[in-house]
DRENDO-1510 file (C-alpha; in Angstrom, 1 decimal, always signed):
<recs>
REC; n; res; u; v; w
REC; 1; UNK; +64.3; -63.7; -5.7 .
REC; 2; UNK; +60.8; -65.2; -4.9 .
REC; 3; UNK; +62.0; -66.0; -1.3 .
REC; 4; UNK; +63.4; -62.5; -0.8 .
REC; 5; UNK; +60.1; -61.0; -2.0 .
REC; 6; UNK; +58.1; -63.2; +0.2 .
REC; 7; UNK; +60.2; -62.4; +3.3 .
REC; 8; UNK; +59.8; -58.6; +2.4 .
REC; 9; UNK; +56.1; -58.9; +2.2 .
REC; 10; UNK; +55.9; -60.8; +5.5 .
REC; 11; UNK; +58.1; -58.2; +7.2 .
REC; 12; UNK; +55.9; -55.4; +5.9 .
REC; 13; UNK; +52.7; -57.1; +7.1 .
REC; 14; UNK; +54.3; -57.8; +10.5 .
REC; 15; UNK; +55.3; -54.2; +10.9 .
REC; 16; UNK; +51.8; -53.1; +9.8 .
REC; 17; UNK; +50.2; -55.3; +12.4 .
REC; 18; UNK; +52.5; -54.1; +15.1 .
REC; 19; UNK; +51.7; -50.5; +14.3 .
REC; 20; UNK; +48.0; -51.3; +14.2 .
REC; 21; UNK; +48.2; -53.0; +17.6 .
REC; 22; UNK; +50.0; -50.1; +19.1 .
REC; 23; UNK; +47.5; -47.5; +17.7 .
REC; 24; UNK; +44.5; -49.7; +19.0 .
REC; 25; UNK; +46.0; -49.9; +22.5 .
REC; 26; UNK; +46.9; -46.2; +22.5 .
REC; 27; UNK; +43.5; -45.1; +21.4 .
REC; 28; UNK; +41.7; -47.6; +23.6 .
REC; 29; UNK; +39.8; -49.2; +20.8 .
REC; 30; UNK; +38.1; -52.7; +21.4 .
REC; 31; UNK; +40.3; -55.8; +20.9 .
REC; 32; UNK; +40.1; -57.8; +17.7 .
REC; 33; UNK; +42.0; -59.8; +15.1 .
REC; 34; UNK; +44.7; -58.0; +13.1 .
REC; 35; UNK; +43.4; -56.4; +9.9 .
REC; 36; UNK; +45.3; -56.7; +6.6 .
REC; 37; UNK; +45.9; -53.7; +4.3 .
REC; 38; UNK; +43.0; -53.0; +1.9 .
REC; 39; UNK; +40.9; -56.2; +2.7 .
REC; 40; UNK; +40.8; -55.6; +6.5 .
REC; 41; UNK; +39.3; -58.7; +8.2 .
REC; 42; UNK; +37.6; -60.3; +5.3 .
REC; 43; UNK; +39.9; -63.2; +5.7 .
REC; 44; UNK; +38.3; -63.8; +9.1 .
REC; 45; UNK; +34.8; -63.7; +7.8 .
REC; 46; UNK; +35.2; -66.2; +4.9 .
REC; 47; UNK; +32.1; -67.6; +3.3 .
REC; 48; UNK; +30.3; -68.0; +6.7 .
REC; 49; UNK; +30.3; -64.6; +8.3 .
REC; 50; UNK; +27.7; -65.5; +10.9 .
REC; 51; UNK; +29.5; -68.5; +12.3 .
REC; 52; UNK; +32.9; -66.8; +12.1 .
REC; 53; UNK; +31.8; -63.6; +13.8 .
REC; 54; UNK; +30.3; -65.8; +16.6 .
REC; 55; UNK; +33.6; -67.6; +16.9 .
REC; 56; UNK; +35.5; -64.3; +17.1 .
REC; 57; UNK; +33.2; -63.1; +19.8 .
REC; 58; UNK; +34.0; -66.2; +21.9 .
REC; 59; UNK; +37.7; -65.4; +21.5 .
REC; 60; UNK; +37.8; -61.6; +21.9 .
REC; 61; UNK; +34.8; -61.1; +24.2 .
REC; 62; UNK; +31.5; -59.3; +24.2 .
REC; 63; UNK; +32.7; -56.4; +22.0 .
REC; 64; UNK; +35.5; -56.6; +19.4 .
REC; 65; UNK; +36.7; -54.6; +16.4 .
REC; 66; UNK; +37.1; -55.7; +12.8 .
REC; 67; UNK; +37.6; -53.9; +9.5 .
REC; 68; UNK; +35.4; -54.4; +6.5 .
REC; 69; UNK; +37.9; -53.3; +4.0 .
REC; 70; UNK; +38.9; -49.9; +5.4 .
REC; 71; UNK; +35.6; -49.4; +7.3 .
REC; 72; UNK; +35.9; -49.8; +11.1 .
REC; 73; UNK; +33.2; -51.9; +12.7 .
REC; 74; UNK; +32.6; -53.2; +16.2 .
REC; 75; UNK; +30.7; -56.4; +16.9 .
REC; 76; UNK; +28.6; -56.8; +20.0 .
REC; 77; UNK; +28.0; -60.4; +21.1 .
REC; 78; UNK; +26.3; -60.3; +24.5 .
REC; 79; UNK; +22.9; -58.9; +25.7 .
REC; 80; UNK; +24.2; -56.5; +28.3 .
REC; 81; UNK; +26.5; -54.7; +25.9 .
REC; 82; UNK; +23.7; -54.7; +23.2 .
REC; 83; UNK; +21.2; -53.1; +25.6 .
REC; 84; UNK; +23.8; -50.4; +26.5 .
REC; 85; UNK; +24.4; -49.6; +22.9 .
REC; 86; UNK; +20.8; -49.7; +21.7 .
REC; 87; UNK; +19.0; -48.4; +24.7 .
REC; 88; UNK; +21.3; -46.5; +27.0 .
REC; 89; UNK; +23.3; -44.9; +24.2 .
REC; 90; UNK; +20.2; -44.7; +22.1 .
REC; 91; UNK; +21.1; -41.7; +20.0 .
REC; 92; UNK; +24.9; -42.5; +19.7 .
REC; 93; UNK; +24.3; -45.6; +17.5 .
REC; 94; UNK; +21.0; -44.5; +15.8 .
REC; 95; UNK; +22.7; -44.1; +12.3 .
REC; 96; UNK; +22.9; -46.4; +9.3 .
REC; 97; UNK; +26.1; -46.9; +7.3 .
REC; 98; UNK; +25.7; -45.9; +3.7 .
REC; 99; UNK; +26.3; -49.0; +1.5 .
REC; 100; UNK; +25.8; -49.4; -2.2 .
REC; 101; UNK; +23.3; -52.3; -2.0 .
REC; 102; UNK; +21.2; -50.5; +0.6 .
REC; 103; UNK; +21.2; -47.3; -1.5 .
REC; 104; UNK; +19.9; -49.2; -4.5 .
REC; 105; UNK; +17.2; -50.9; -2.4 .
REC; 106; UNK; +16.1; -47.6; -0.7 .
REC; 107; UNK; +16.5; -45.0; -3.4 .
REC; 108; UNK; +19.6; -43.5; -1.7 .
REC; 109; UNK; +18.4; -43.9; +1.9 .
REC; 110; UNK; +14.7; -42.9; +1.5 .
REC; 111; UNK; +13.5; -46.2; +3.2 .
REC; 112; UNK; +13.1; -46.2; +6.9 .
REC; 113; UNK; +15.2; -49.4; +7.2 .
REC; 114; UNK; +18.2; -48.0; +5.4 .
REC; 115; UNK; +17.9; -44.3; +6.0 .
REC; 116; UNK; +20.4; -42.5; +8.2 .
REC; 117; UNK; +19.2; -40.8; +11.4 .
REC; 118; UNK; +18.1; -37.3; +10.4 .
REC; 119; UNK; +15.1; -34.9; +10.7 .
REC; 120; UNK; +13.6; -36.4; +7.5 .
REC; 121; UNK; +14.1; -39.9; +8.8 .
REC; 122; UNK; +12.5; -39.1; +12.2 .
REC; 123; UNK; +9.5; -37.5; +10.4 .
REC; 124; UNK; +9.2; -40.4; +8.0 .
REC; 125; UNK; +9.2; -42.9; +10.9 .
REC; 126; UNK; +6.7; -40.8; +12.8 .
REC; 127; UNK; +4.3; -40.8; +9.8 .
REC; 128; UNK; +4.7; -44.5; +9.2 .
REC; 129; UNK; +4.2; -45.3; +12.9 .
REC; 130; UNK; +1.1; -43.0; +12.9 .
REC; 131; UNK; -0.3; -44.8; +9.8 .
REC; 132; UNK; +0.3; -48.2; +11.4 .
REC; 133; UNK; -1.3; -47.2; +14.6 .
REC; 134; UNK; -4.3; -45.5; +12.8 .
REC; 135; UNK; -4.9; -48.4; +10.6 .
REC; 136; UNK; -4.6; -51.1; +13.3 .
REC; 137; UNK; -7.5; -49.3; +15.1 .
REC; 138; UNK; -9.4; -48.9; +11.8 .
REC; 139; UNK; -12.6; -50.2; +10.5 .
REC; 140; UNK; -11.5; -53.8; +9.6 .
REC; 141; UNK; -9.7; -55.2; +12.6 .
REC; 142; UNK; -6.2; -56.6; +12.2 .
REC; 143; UNK; -7.2; -60.0; +13.4 .
REC; 144; UNK; -10.0; -60.3; +10.8 .
REC; 145; UNK; -7.5; -59.6; +8.0 .
REC; 146; UNK; -5.0; -62.2; +9.3 .
REC; 147; UNK; -7.6; -64.9; +10.0 .
REC; 148; UNK; -9.1; -64.5; +6.5 .
REC; 149; UNK; -5.7; -65.2; +4.9 .
REC; 150; UNK; -5.0; -68.1; +7.3 .
REC; 151; UNK; -8.2; -69.8; +6.0 .
REC; 152; UNK; -6.8; -69.5; +2.5 .
REC; 153; UNK; -3.6; -71.2; +3.8 .
REC; 154; UNK; -5.8; -74.0; +5.2 .
REC; 155; UNK; -7.3; -74.5; +1.8 .
REC; 156; UNK; -3.9; -74.7; +0.1 .
REC; 157; UNK; -2.8; -77.3; +2.7 .
REC; 158; UNK; -5.9; -79.4; +2.1 .
REC; 159; UNK; -5.0; -79.5; -1.6 .
REC; 160; UNK; -1.9; -81.5; -0.7 .
REC; 161; UNK; -4.2; -84.2; +0.9 .
REC; 162; UNK; -1.7; -85.0; +3.6 .
REC; 163; UNK; +1.0; -85.9; +1.1 .
REC; 164; UNK; +4.6; -84.6; +1.4 .
REC; 165; UNK; +4.9; -81.0; +0.1 .
REC; 166; UNK; +6.9; -77.8; +0.6 .
REC; 167; UNK; +4.8; -75.4; +2.6 .
REC; 168; UNK; +6.8; -72.3; +1.4 .
REC; 169; UNK; +4.4; -71.3; -1.4 .
REC; 170; UNK; +1.3; -71.6; +0.9 .
REC; 171; UNK; +2.9; -69.7; +3.8 .
REC; 172; UNK; +4.2; -67.0; +1.4 .
REC; 173; UNK; +0.8; -66.5; -0.2 .
REC; 174; UNK; -0.8; -66.0; +3.2 .
REC; 175; UNK; +1.8; -63.7; +4.6 .
REC; 176; UNK; +2.1; -61.5; +1.5 .
REC; 177; UNK; -1.7; -61.3; +1.3 .
REC; 178; UNK; -1.9; -60.0; +4.9 .
REC; 179; UNK; +0.7; -57.3; +3.9 .
REC; 180; UNK; -1.2; -56.5; +0.7 .
REC; 181; UNK; -4.5; -56.3; +2.6 .
REC; 182; UNK; -2.9; -54.0; +5.2 .
REC; 183; UNK; -0.9; -51.9; +2.7 .
REC; 184; UNK; -3.3; -51.6; -0.3 .
REC; 185; UNK; -6.6; -53.1; +0.8 .
REC; 186; UNK; -6.3; -55.8; -1.8 .
REC; 187; UNK; -5.0; -59.4; -2.2 .
REC; 188; UNK; -3.6; -61.9; -4.7 .
REC; 189; UNK; -4.9; -65.3; -5.8 .
REC; 190; UNK; -2.5; -68.3; -5.7 .
REC; 191; UNK; -2.0; -68.3; -9.4 .
REC; 192; UNK; -1.7; -64.5; -10.0 .
REC; 193; UNK; +1.5; -63.8; -12.0 .
REC; 194; UNK; +2.1; -60.6; -10.0 .
REC; 195; UNK; +2.2; -62.7; -6.8 .
REC; 196; UNK; +5.0; -64.8; -8.3 .
REC; 197; UNK; +6.8; -61.5; -9.2 .
REC; 198; UNK; +6.4; -60.3; -5.6 .
REC; 199; UNK; +7.6; -63.6; -4.2 .
REC; 200; UNK; +10.6; -63.5; -6.6 .
REC; 201; UNK; +11.8; -60.0; -5.7 .
REC; 202; UNK; +11.3; -60.5; -2.0 .
REC; 203; UNK; +13.5; -63.7; -2.2 .
REC; 204; UNK; +16.1; -61.7; -4.2 .
REC; 205; UNK; +16.2; -59.0; -1.5 .
REC; 206; UNK; +16.7; -61.6; +1.2 .
REC; 207; UNK; +19.6; -63.1; -0.8 .
REC; 208; UNK; +21.4; -60.0; -2.0 .
REC; 209; UNK; +21.2; -57.6; +1.0 .
REC; 210; UNK; +23.8; -58.6; +3.5 .
REC; 211; UNK; +27.5; -58.9; +4.2 .
REC; 212; UNK; +28.2; -60.6; +0.9 .
REC; 213; UNK; +28.5; -57.7; -1.5 .
REC; 214; UNK; +32.1; -56.6; -2.2 .
REC; 215; UNK; +30.9; -53.2; -3.5 .
REC; 216; UNK; +29.6; -52.5; +0.0 .
REC; 217; UNK; +33.0; -53.1; +1.5 .
REC; 218; UNK; +35.0; -51.5; -1.4 .
REC; 219; UNK; +32.7; -48.5; -2.4 .
REC; 220; UNK; +35.0; -47.6; -5.3 .
REC; 221; UNK; +33.8; -50.7; -7.1 .
REC; 222; UNK; +30.5; -48.9; -7.9 .
REC; 223; UNK; +32.4; -46.9; -10.5 .
REC; 224; UNK; +33.4; -50.0; -12.4 .
REC; 225; UNK; +31.4; -50.2; -15.6 .
REC; 226; UNK; +29.9; -53.6; -14.8 .
REC; 227; UNK; +28.0; -55.0; -11.8 .
REC; 228; UNK; +28.4; -58.2; -9.9 .
REC; 229; UNK; +25.7; -60.9; -10.3 .
REC; 230; UNK; +24.3; -59.9; -6.9 .
REC; 231; UNK; +23.9; -56.2; -7.8 .
REC; 232; UNK; +22.4; -57.0; -11.2 .
REC; 233; UNK; +19.8; -59.2; -9.5 .
REC; 234; UNK; +19.2; -56.6; -6.9 .
REC; 235; UNK; +18.7; -53.8; -9.5 .
REC; 236; UNK; +16.3; -56.0; -11.5 .
REC; 237; UNK; +14.3; -56.8; -8.3 .
REC; 238; UNK; +14.1; -53.1; -7.3 .
REC; 239; UNK; +12.7; -52.2; -10.8 .
REC; 240; UNK; +10.0; -55.0; -10.4 .
REC; 241; UNK; +9.1; -53.8; -6.9 .
REC; 242; UNK; +9.0; -50.1; -7.9 .
REC; 243; UNK; +6.8; -50.8; -10.9 .
REC; 244; UNK; +4.2; -52.5; -8.7 .
REC; 245; UNK; +4.5; -50.0; -5.8 .
REC; 246; UNK; +4.0; -47.0; -8.1 .
REC; 247; UNK; +1.0; -48.6; -9.8 .
REC; 248; UNK; -0.6; -49.4; -6.4 .
REC; 249; UNK; +0.2; -46.0; -4.9 .
REC; 250; UNK; -1.3; -44.1; -7.8 .
REC; 251; UNK; -4.4; -46.3; -7.6 .
REC; 252; UNK; -4.7; -45.6; -3.9 .
REC; 253; UNK; -4.1; -41.8; -4.4 .
REC; 254; UNK; -6.6; -41.5; -7.3 .
REC; 255; UNK; -9.3; -43.3; -5.3 .
REC; 256; UNK; -8.5; -41.9; -1.8 .
REC; 257; UNK; -11.6; -40.8; +0.1 .
REC; 258; UNK; -11.2; -39.0; +3.5 .
REC; 259; UNK; -12.7; -41.0; +6.3 .
REC; 260; UNK; -12.5; -44.3; +4.3 .
REC; 261; UNK; -9.2; -46.0; +5.1 .
REC; 262; UNK; -8.6; -49.2; +3.1 .
REC; 263; UNK; -5.1; -50.0; +4.2 .
REC; 264; UNK; -1.7; -48.7; +5.4 .
REC; 265; UNK; -1.2; -46.6; +2.2 .
REC; 266; UNK; -4.5; -44.8; +2.7 .
REC; 267; UNK; -3.4; -44.2; +6.3 .
REC; 268; UNK; -0.1; -42.9; +5.1 .
REC; 269; UNK; -1.8; -40.5; +2.7 .
REC; 270; UNK; -4.2; -39.4; +5.5 .
REC; 271; UNK; -1.4; -38.8; +8.1 .
REC; 272; UNK; +0.7; -37.0; +5.4 .
REC; 273; UNK; -2.3; -34.7; +4.5 .
REC; 274; UNK; -3.1; -34.1; +8.2 .
REC; 275; UNK; +0.6; -33.3; +9.0 .
REC; 276; UNK; +1.0; -31.0; +6.0 .
REC; 277; UNK; -1.9; -28.9; +7.4 .
REC; 278; UNK; -0.2; -28.7; +10.9 .
REC; 279; UNK; +3.5; -28.6; +9.9 .
REC; 280; UNK; +4.7; -26.9; +6.8 .
REC; 281; UNK; +8.2; -28.4; +7.4 .
REC; 282; UNK; +7.1; -31.8; +6.2 .
REC; 283; UNK; +6.9; -30.5; +2.6 .
REC; 284; UNK; +10.6; -29.8; +2.6 .
REC; 285; UNK; +11.6; -33.0; +4.4 .
REC; 286; UNK; +9.3; -35.8; +3.0 .
REC; 287; UNK; +8.8; -36.5; -0.7 .
REC; 288; UNK; +6.5; -38.9; -2.5 .
REC; 289; UNK; +9.5; -41.2; -2.8 .
REC; 290; UNK; +9.7; -41.4; +1.0 .
REC; 291; UNK; +6.1; -42.6; +1.0 .
REC; 292; UNK; +6.8; -45.2; -1.6 .
REC; 293; UNK; +9.8; -46.5; +0.4 .
REC; 294; UNK; +7.7; -46.7; +3.5 .
REC; 295; UNK; +5.4; -48.9; +1.5 .
REC; 296; UNK; +8.4; -50.9; +0.3 .
REC; 297; UNK; +9.6; -51.4; +3.9 .
REC; 298; UNK; +6.2; -52.6; +5.0 .
REC; 299; UNK; +6.1; -55.0; +2.0 .
REC; 300; UNK; +9.6; -56.5; +2.4 .
REC; 301; UNK; +10.1; -56.6; +6.2 .
REC; 302; UNK; +6.6; -57.7; +6.8 .
REC; 303; UNK; +6.7; -60.6; +4.4 .
REC; 304; UNK; +10.1; -62.2; +4.0 .
REC; 305; UNK; +11.2; -62.2; +7.6 .
REC; 306; UNK; +7.8; -63.4; +8.8 .
REC; 307; UNK; +7.6; -66.1; +6.2 .
REC; 308; UNK; +11.0; -67.4; +7.3 .
REC; 309; UNK; +9.9; -67.4; +10.9 .
REC; 310; UNK; +6.8; -69.4; +10.1 .
REC; 311; UNK; +8.7; -71.9; +8.0 .
REC; 312; UNK; +11.2; -72.3; +10.8 .
REC; 313; UNK; +8.3; -72.9; +13.2 .
REC; 314; UNK; +6.7; -75.6; +11.0 .
REC; 315; UNK; +10.1; -77.3; +10.5 .
REC; 316; UNK; +11.1; -77.3; +14.2 .
REC; 317; UNK; +7.6; -78.6; +15.3 .
REC; 318; UNK; +8.0; -81.4; +12.6 .
REC; 319; UNK; +11.4; -82.3; +13.9 .
REC; 320; UNK; +10.4; -82.1; +17.6 .
REC; 321; UNK; +7.0; -84.0; +17.6 .
REC; 322; UNK; +6.8; -84.2; +21.4 .
REC; 323; UNK; +6.8; -80.4; +21.6 .
REC; 324; UNK; +4.1; -80.3; +18.9 .
REC; 325; UNK; +2.0; -82.7; +21.0 .
REC; 326; UNK; +2.3; -80.4; +24.0 .
REC; 327; UNK; +1.1; -77.5; +21.9 .
REC; 328; UNK; -1.8; -79.5; +20.6 .
REC; 329; UNK; -2.7; -80.6; +24.2 .
REC; 330; UNK; -2.8; -77.0; +25.4 .
REC; 331; UNK; -4.9; -75.8; +22.4 .
REC; 332; UNK; -7.4; -78.7; +23.0 .
REC; 333; UNK; -7.7; -77.9; +26.7 .
REC; 334; UNK; -8.0; -74.1; +26.4 .
REC; 335; UNK; -9.7; -73.6; +23.0 .
REC; 336; UNK; -11.5; -76.9; +22.2 .
REC; 337; UNK; -12.6; -78.0; +18.7 .
REC; 338; UNK; -15.5; -75.6; +18.1 .
REC; 339; UNK; -13.6; -72.3; +17.4 .
REC; 340; UNK; -10.2; -71.0; +16.3 .
REC; 341; UNK; -7.7; -69.4; +18.7 .
REC; 342; UNK; -7.7; -65.5; +18.8 .
REC; 343; UNK; -5.4; -62.9; +20.1 .
REC; 344; UNK; -7.6; -62.7; +23.2 .
REC; 345; UNK; -6.5; -66.3; +24.0 .
REC; 346; UNK; -2.8; -65.4; +24.1 .
REC; 347; UNK; -2.3; -65.2; +27.8 .
REC; 348; UNK; -4.1; -68.5; +28.3 .
REC; 349; UNK; -1.7; -70.3; +26.0 .
REC; 350; UNK; +1.7; -69.9; +27.6 .
REC; 351; UNK; +3.3; -73.0; +26.2 .
REC; 352; UNK; +2.3; -71.9; +22.6 .
REC; 353; UNK; +3.7; -68.4; +23.3 .
REC; 354; UNK; +6.9; -69.9; +24.7 .
REC; 355; UNK; +7.2; -72.1; +21.6 .
REC; 356; UNK; +7.0; -69.0; +19.4 .
REC; 357; UNK; +9.6; -67.2; +21.4 .
REC; 358; UNK; +11.9; -70.2; +21.3 .
REC; 359; UNK; +11.5; -70.3; +17.5 .
REC; 360; UNK; +12.7; -66.6; +17.3 .
REC; 361; UNK; +15.5; -67.4; +19.8 .
REC; 362; UNK; +16.8; -70.4; +18.0 .
REC; 363; UNK; +16.4; -68.9; +14.5 .
REC; 364; UNK; +16.2; -65.1; +14.8 .
REC; 365; UNK; +14.8; -63.4; +11.7 .
REC; 366; UNK; +17.9; -61.3; +11.2 .
REC; 367; UNK; +20.8; -63.0; +13.0 .
REC; 368; UNK; +23.2; -60.0; +12.4 .
REC; 369; UNK; +20.4; -57.4; +12.4 .
REC; 370; UNK; +20.8; -54.4; +10.1 .
REC; 371; UNK; +24.1; -52.5; +10.9 .
REC; 372; UNK; +24.0; -49.3; +12.9 .
REC; 373; UNK; +26.4; -46.4; +12.7 .
REC; 374; UNK; +28.0; -44.2; +15.5 .
REC; 375; UNK; +26.8; -40.7; +14.9 .
REC; 376; UNK; +29.3; -39.2; +17.5 .
REC; 377; UNK; +32.5; -40.2; +19.2 .
REC; 378; UNK; +31.3; -42.4; +22.1 .
REC; 379; UNK; +32.3; -45.2; +24.4 .
REC; 380; UNK; +31.0; -48.8; +24.9 .
REC; 381; UNK; +32.2; -51.1; +27.7 .
REC; 382; UNK; +34.9; -48.6; +28.5 .
REC; 383; UNK; +36.3; -48.6; +24.9 .
REC; 384; UNK; +36.4; -45.6; +22.6 .
REC; 385; UNK; +34.2; -45.8; +19.5 .
REC; 386; UNK; +35.0; -43.2; +16.9 .
REC; 387; UNK; +32.2; -41.4; +15.0 .
REC; 388; UNK; +31.3; -43.2; +11.8 .
REC; 389; UNK; +32.0; -46.7; +13.2 .
REC; 390; UNK; +29.7; -49.4; +12.0 .
REC; 391; UNK; +27.9; -51.3; +14.9 .
REC; 392; UNK; +26.9; -55.0; +14.2 .
REC; 393; UNK; +24.8; -56.6; +16.9 .
REC; 394; UNK; +25.3; -60.4; +16.6 .
REC; 395; UNK; +21.8; -61.6; +17.7 .
REC; 396; UNK; +22.7; -65.1; +16.9 .
REC; 397; UNK; +25.5; -65.1; +19.5 .
REC; 398; UNK; +23.2; -63.3; +22.0 .
REC; 399; UNK; +20.4; -65.9; +21.4 .
REC; 400; UNK; +22.9; -68.8; +21.7 .
REC; 401; UNK; +25.0; -67.5; +24.6 .
REC; 402; UNK; +25.8; -70.5; +26.9 .
REC; 403; UNK; +26.2; -68.1; +29.8 .
REC; 404; UNK; +22.4; -67.4; +29.6 .
REC; 405; UNK; +21.0; -70.5; +27.8 .
REC; 406; UNK; +21.5; -74.1; +28.8 .
REC; 407; UNK; +22.0; -76.3; +25.7 .
REC; 408; UNK; +21.4; -73.3; +23.4 .
REC; 409; UNK; +21.3; -75.3; +20.2 .
REC; 410; UNK; +18.3; -77.3; +21.5 .
REC; 411; UNK; +14.7; -76.4; +20.7 .
REC; 412; UNK; +13.1; -76.1; +24.2 .
REC; 413; UNK; +10.2; -73.8; +24.8 .
REC; 414; UNK; +10.2; -74.5; +28.5 .
REC; 415; UNK; +13.2; -72.2; +28.9 .
REC; 416; UNK; +10.6; -69.3; +28.5 .
REC; 417; UNK; +8.4; -70.7; +31.3 .
REC; 418; UNK; +8.8; -70.4; +35.1 .
REC; 419; UNK; +8.3; -73.4; +37.5 .
REC; 420; UNK; +4.5; -72.7; +37.5 .
REC; 421; UNK; +4.3; -72.8; +33.7 .
REC; 422; UNK; +3.8; -69.1; +33.3 .
REC; 423; UNK; +5.7; -66.9; +30.7 .
REC; 424; UNK; +9.0; -65.4; +31.8 .
REC; 425; UNK; +9.4; -61.8; +30.8 .
REC; 426; UNK; +11.6; -62.0; +27.7 .
REC; 427; UNK; +13.1; -58.6; +28.6 .
REC; 428; UNK; +14.9; -60.3; +31.4 .
REC; 429; UNK; +16.5; -62.8; +29.1 .
REC; 430; UNK; +19.3; -62.8; +26.5 .
REC; 431; UNK; +16.8; -62.2; +23.8 .
REC; 432; UNK; +16.3; -59.4; +21.3 .
REC; 433; UNK; +14.6; -60.8; +18.1 .
REC; 434; UNK; +13.3; -57.4; +17.0 .
REC; 435; UNK; +16.3; -55.3; +18.0 .
REC; 436; UNK; +15.7; -52.3; +20.3 .
REC; 437; UNK; +16.0; -48.5; +20.7 .
REC; 438; UNK; +15.6; -46.0; +17.8 .
REC; 439; UNK; +15.9; -48.8; +15.2 .
REC; 440; UNK; +13.5; -51.3; +16.8 .
REC; 441; UNK; +11.4; -53.1; +14.2 .
REC; 442; UNK; +8.6; -50.7; +13.2 .
REC; 443; UNK; +6.2; -53.6; +12.6 .
REC; 444; UNK; +7.0; -55.6; +15.8 .
REC; 445; UNK; +3.4; -55.5; +17.1 .
REC; 446; UNK; +2.0; -56.6; +13.7 .
REC; 447; UNK; +4.7; -59.4; +13.4 .
REC; 448; UNK; +3.9; -60.8; +16.9 .
REC; 449; UNK; +0.2; -60.8; +16.1 .
REC; 450; UNK; +0.7; -62.6; +12.8 .
REC; 451; UNK; +3.1; -65.2; +14.2 .
REC; 452; UNK; +0.7; -66.0; +17.1 .
REC; 453; UNK; -2.4; -66.3; +14.9 .
REC; 454; UNK; -0.7; -68.2; +12.1 .
REC; 455; UNK; +1.0; -70.8; +14.4 .
REC; 456; UNK; -2.0; -71.1; +16.8 .
REC; 457; UNK; -4.6; -71.6; +14.1 .
REC; 458; UNK; -2.5; -73.9; +11.9 .
REC; 459; UNK; -1.7; -76.2; +14.9 .
REC; 460; UNK; -5.3; -76.0; +16.1 .
REC; 461; UNK; -6.4; -77.5; +12.7 .
REC; 462; UNK; -3.3; -79.5; +11.5 .
REC; 463; UNK; -0.8; -82.0; +12.6 .
REC; 464; UNK; +2.7; -81.7; +11.0 .
REC; 465; UNK; +4.2; -85.1; +10.2 .
REC; 466; UNK; +7.6; -86.0; +8.7 .
REC; 467; UNK; +7.2; -87.9; +5.3 .
REC; 468; UNK; +7.3; -91.6; +5.9 .
REC; 469; UNK; +10.7; -93.3; +5.7 .
REC; 470; UNK; +12.5; -90.0; +5.3 .
REC; 471; UNK; +15.1; -88.4; +7.6 .
REC; 472; UNK; +14.1; -85.3; +9.4 .
REC; 473; UNK; +14.9; -82.2; +7.3 .
REC; 474; UNK; +18.1; -80.3; +8.1 .
REC; 475; UNK; +18.0; -77.4; +10.5 .
REC; 476; UNK; +20.8; -75.6; +8.7 .
REC; 477; UNK; +19.7; -72.3; +7.0 .
REC; 478; UNK; +20.6; -70.2; +4.0 .
REC; 479; UNK; +22.1; -66.9; +5.0 .
REC; 480; UNK; +21.4; -63.5; +3.4 .
REC; 481; UNK; +19.8; -60.5; +4.9 .
REC; 482; UNK; +18.1; -63.0; +7.2 .
REC; 483; UNK; +18.3; -66.7; +7.8 .
REC; 484; UNK; +15.7; -68.9; +6.1 .
REC; 485; UNK; +15.4; -72.7; +6.2 .
REC; 486; UNK; +16.5; -74.8; +3.2 .
REC; 487; UNK; +13.6; -76.2; +1.2 .
REC; 488; UNK; +11.9; -79.1; +2.9 .
REC; 489; UNK; +8.7; -81.2; +2.7 .
REC; 490; UNK; +6.2; -82.1; +5.5 .
REC; 491; UNK; +2.8; -83.7; +5.6 .
REC; 492; UNK; +0.0; -81.3; +6.8 .
REC; 493; UNK; -2.8; -83.5; +8.0 .
REC; 494; UNK; -6.2; -82.3; +9.4 .
REC; 495; UNK; -6.6; -83.1; +13.1 .
REC; 496; UNK; -10.3; -83.5; +12.8 .
</recs>
C-alpha cells in the first residue's frame, strides 16, 4: 500500500512538473528549476538562499524563474540584465511586493523602503530627498558632524589600549550618533540605555527582515493565532523603535523654529510645511505616519548597513595587512601626520577609494537587495514577465561574476584602478552596491561620505593588527536583510 501511494505521488508530481514546463515554454517565461505544489522552490533555497540562488544563476543563466510558495519571482544575476531592469525599464519594476514582515516594519507600507510605487510614495520620497538635500547644505556641515563622532570612536579605541577587542560597539556608537545628529540634532553617550535599545532593535531588523520568514511566503499564516519567533522579535523591536521615534518627533515638532534647522527631522517638517502651502494634495497623500517612517528609514538604513560595511572594512584590512600598509603609505604621502583626511582629499587618495569600493564589492551591504515588483506586464532579456512578479537582483552574484572579475573571492582594490593608478569609473563595472533606478538608496551620498571619512580617518590614526598567536578571523558572514561579519577581535593601535 505504501509503495502504491508513493508511486502515485511521484506520478502526480511528474505530471505537475511536465504541465508547468509546457506552460512556461508556451508563455515564454524565464527558465528555472521545477516548482513543487504549495512550497514552490523553497527546496532549492534551503537554509542558505544567497549561495543557492547564486548556484541556480550559474546553471540557468542571467535571469531565471522561481516560486516562493505560489508567488512568481525572477532572479537577475548579471550586471547587464540588472541595468536593463532597473534603469531602462525603470518604471516597470519600481514596485515593492507586499510581505507581512515588511508591513509590520513599515506600518503597512508607509516607509519609503517598503512602500509600493504610488503618488503617495513619490511625494514621500520627494519630501525626504528634499529634506536630506536641504540639511546637507545646512548650518552645520555634514563633514563636521561625521568627524566629531569619529573622534569619539578614537577615544573608545584608545580605551582598549591596543588589546584584542570587538570593534562592533565602538563603530555602532559612532554610526548611530551620526544618524542621530543628522536626524534629531542630538547624540548618545556610550553608556546610555536608550543607545543599547537602538542597537538592539537595529540588530533585530537586520536579522528578521529577509527571505527567512515563512509568513512572507505563505501569507495565510498571518491569520494563525500565534507568531513565529522571528515575527515576535520583529514586533517587539518595532514597538521599541516607535516609542523612541514618536518621542523624538514630538520633541522636534514642539520646539521647531522656522529658519533654525537642527537635523533631518526639522528639515522634513520644513519641507512638509513649505509643500503644504504650495500643494494642497500633500495633505491627502502624506500623513504624520509617513514622516515617522521616513525617520525610521533614515535610522535603520543609515546605521545597520553602514556599520556592517565598516566592520567588513576593518576585518578585511586586518586579514590583508599588505593592503593596509598601502593605504597607510598613501595617507602618509598625501595627508601627512598634522591633520586628518577630509572629503576634499578624496580624489587625491585613489587607492583608499578603491579599497572602499572593493569592500562594497566583496561584501555588498544587501547582497539580495530589497525585492522589486513588476507593476505591468513587461519583458526582460526577451522573456515575458507578468504583472505582480517579484524581481530579486542578486548583487552578490553580480559582484562575484567571474566573467567580469578575476579571482572574484579575493580582496584586491587594484581592480578598481587603471594602469596609471587612477580610479576606474565604477559605472563601467559589474558593480551596483546601492542599487539603481527608482529604488536607488536614498542615502547613497551620505553613506559614501561616512564610509570615506570613517575609514580614512581611522586608518590615518590607527594600525589594525590581528591578536597575537590567533588565526585570522573568518570572512564568512551572517545573513539577514544584509550580510554582517561574525563577531571578531582585533588590536587597534595608534600609529603615532
